[in-house]
C-alpha positions as CSV (number, residue, x, y, z in Angstrom):
1,M,89.7,99.1,107.5
2,S,89.7,102.6,106.2
3,E,89.1,103.6,102.6
4,L,92.8,104.5,102.3
5,E,93.8,101.0,103.5
6,N,91.3,99.4,101.2
7,R,92.7,101.3,98.2
8,L,96.2,100.6,99.2
9,T,95.5,96.9,99.7
10,I,94.2,96.8,96.1
11,C,97.4,98.5,94.9
12,F,99.5,95.9,96.7
13,A,97.4,93.0,95.4
14,S,97.9,94.2,91.8
15,V,101.7,94.0,92.3
16,F,101.8,91.0,94.6
17,P,98.7,88.9,93.5
18,A,99.8,85.8,95.4
19,L,99.4,87.5,98.8
20,T,96.3,87.3,100.9
21,E,94.8,90.4,102.3
22,E,96.3,89.6,105.8
23,E,99.7,89.1,104.2
24,I,99.4,92.4,102.4
25,R,98.7,94.3,105.6
26,S,101.9,92.9,107.2
27,A,103.9,93.0,104.0
28,S,107.4,94.4,103.9
29,A,110.4,94.1,101.6
30,E,112.0,91.8,104.2
31,S,108.9,89.5,104.5
32,I,108.1,89.2,100.9
33,G,110.7,87.4,98.9
34,V,109.6,88.8,95.5
35,W,109.7,92.4,96.7
36,D,112.7,93.9,94.9
37,S,113.6,97.3,93.4
38,L,111.4,96.7,90.4
39,S,108.5,95.8,92.6
40,S,109.0,99.0,94.6
41,V,109.0,101.2,91.5
42,T,105.9,99.3,90.1
43,L,104.1,99.6,93.4
44,A,104.9,103.3,93.7
45,A,103.6,103.9,90.1
46,V,100.4,102.0,90.9
47,I,99.9,104.0,94.1
48,Q,100.6,107.3,92.4
49,E,98.0,106.5,89.8
50,E,95.4,105.3,92.4
51,F,95.8,108.3,94.7
52,N,96.6,110.9,92.1
53,L,99.8,112.1,93.7
54,E,103.5,112.0,93.1
55,I,105.8,110.2,95.5
56,D,109.1,111.9,96.1
57,P,111.8,109.6,94.6
58,E,114.1,110.4,97.5
59,V,111.5,109.0,99.9
60,L,110.9,105.8,97.9
61,P,113.7,103.7,99.5
62,N,112.0,104.3,102.9
63,L,108.7,103.0,101.6
64,D,109.5,99.4,102.2
65,S,106.3,98.1,103.8
66,F,102.5,98.4,103.7
67,Q,102.6,100.3,106.9
68,A,105.3,102.8,105.5
69,F,103.2,103.4,102.4
70,R,100.1,103.9,104.6
71,A,101.8,106.4,106.9
72,Y,103.2,108.3,103.8
73,L,99.7,108.4,102.2
74,Q,98.1,109.6,105.5
75,G,100.6,112.4,105.6
76,A,100.0,113.2,101.9
77,V,96.3,113.3,102.4
78,V,96.6,115.6,105.4
79,A,98.9,117.9,103.4
80,L,96.5,118.0,100.4
81,D,93.6,118.7,102.7
82,G,95.6,121.6,104.3
83,K,96.3,123.1,100.9
84,E,92.7,123.1,99.9
85,A,91.4,124.6,103.2
């Protein structure tokens, strides 16, 4: 697992502490019964803090799974790297 995935897993575990690491990696709003709008906002806040970035509020409804957050963060890291180059 990459560093990004490890850090993202920790973020998810802080919001959904009952999930195993395997469950987190396959987590989605559909598969996790306790994932609601408050969980989404909390998760976004935790991830923003961990990765020191701001998630566009218009994108948040589309970030409904571990994989979606991972893809978003991979894009954000690439964009940040591009700006610094």
